C-alpha positions as CSV (number, residue, x, y, z in Angstrom):
1,M,15.3,-9.6,-0.9
2,L,12.1,-10.4,1.0
3,R,12.4,-11.0,4.7
4,I,10.0,-11.4,7.6
5,H,10.6,-8.6,10.1
6,G,10.8,-9.8,13.7
7,G,8.5,-12.8,13.1
8,F,5.4,-11.0,12.0
9,D,4.4,-7.4,12.1
10,M,0.7,-6.9,11.8
11,D,-1.4,-4.2,10.1
12,M,-3.2,-1.7,12.2
13,M,-6.2,-3.9,12.7
14,G,-4.0,-6.9,13.6
15,R,-5.5,-9.0,10.9
16,V,-2.8,-9.2,8.2
17,G,0.8,-10.3,8.7
18,L,3.2,-8.0,7.0
19,V,6.7,-8.6,5.6
20,E,9.4,-6.1,5.3
21,I,11.0,-5.3,1.9
22,P,13.5,-2.7,1.0
23,V,11.9,0.0,-1.2
24,L,13.8,2.5,-3.2
25,I,12.1,5.6,-4.6
26,A,13.4,8.7,-6.3
27,P,14.2,11.8,-4.1
28,D,11.3,13.8,-5.7
29,Q,8.9,11.0,-4.9
30,K,9.9,11.0,-1.3
31,A,9.6,14.8,-1.1
32,W,6.1,14.5,-2.6
33,M,5.1,11.8,0.0
34,D,6.6,14.0,2.8
35,R,4.6,17.0,1.5
36,M,1.4,14.9,1.3
37,I,1.9,13.7,4.9
38,K,2.6,17.2,6.1
39,E,-0.5,18.6,4.4
40,G,-2.6,15.7,5.7
41,K,-3.4,14.3,2.3
42,I,-2.1,10.9,3.3
43,A,-4.6,10.4,6.1
44,I,-3.7,9.3,9.6
45,P,-6.5,6.9,10.8
46,P,-9.1,8.6,13.1
47,G,-7.8,8.9,16.7
48,G,-4.4,7.7,15.8
49,T,-0.9,9.0,15.4
50,L,1.6,7.1,13.3
51,E,5.2,7.6,12.7
52,K,6.1,8.7,9.1
53,G,7.4,5.2,8.2
54,S,4.0,3.7,8.9
55,L,2.3,6.2,6.7
56,Y,4.6,5.4,3.9
57,S,3.8,1.7,4.4
58,M,0.1,2.3,4.5
59,F,0.2,4.4,1.3
60,I,2.2,1.8,-0.6
61,R,0.0,-1.0,0.6
62,M,-3.1,0.9,-0.6
63,L,-1.5,1.5,-4.0
64,L,-0.8,-2.2,-4.3
65,H,-4.3,-3.1,-3.1
66,N,-5.8,-0.8,-5.8
67,A,-3.6,-2.3,-8.5
68,M,-4.6,-5.8,-7.5
69,E,-8.3,-4.9,-7.5
70,E,-7.9,-3.3,-11.0
71,Q,-6.2,-6.4,-12.3
72,K,-9.1,-8.6,-11.1
73,R,-11.5,-6.2,-12.8
74,Q,-9.6,-6.3,-16.0
75,E,-9.4,-10.1,-15.9
76,A,-13.2,-10.3,-15.3
77,L,-13.8,-8.0,-18.3
78,E,-11.5,-10.2,-20.5
79,G,-13.4,-13.3,-19.3
80,E,-16.6,-11.7,-20.4
81,D,-15.1,-10.9,-23.8
82,D,-14.1,-14.5,-24.2
83,D,-17.6,-15.7,-23.3
84,D,-19.0,-13.5,-26.1
85,E,-17.0,-15.3,-28.8
């Protein structure tokens, strides 16, 4: 189920509207994320303090962003292969 949370939440820069979705992860994955946050390996933006939920959200959005960029790169490579034929 995808729902808009309270109208629109915005990313930290106020540029992108965000939607709220329920996310389920395994207990060991949550423990890993908690450890990474505690150890400072999931970075808090300079000069900022964020609650843990926001850090989870930022981390997942970055993973999705990276996956989307990789998909574009793969599609471009496939397009180049098609041009060679």
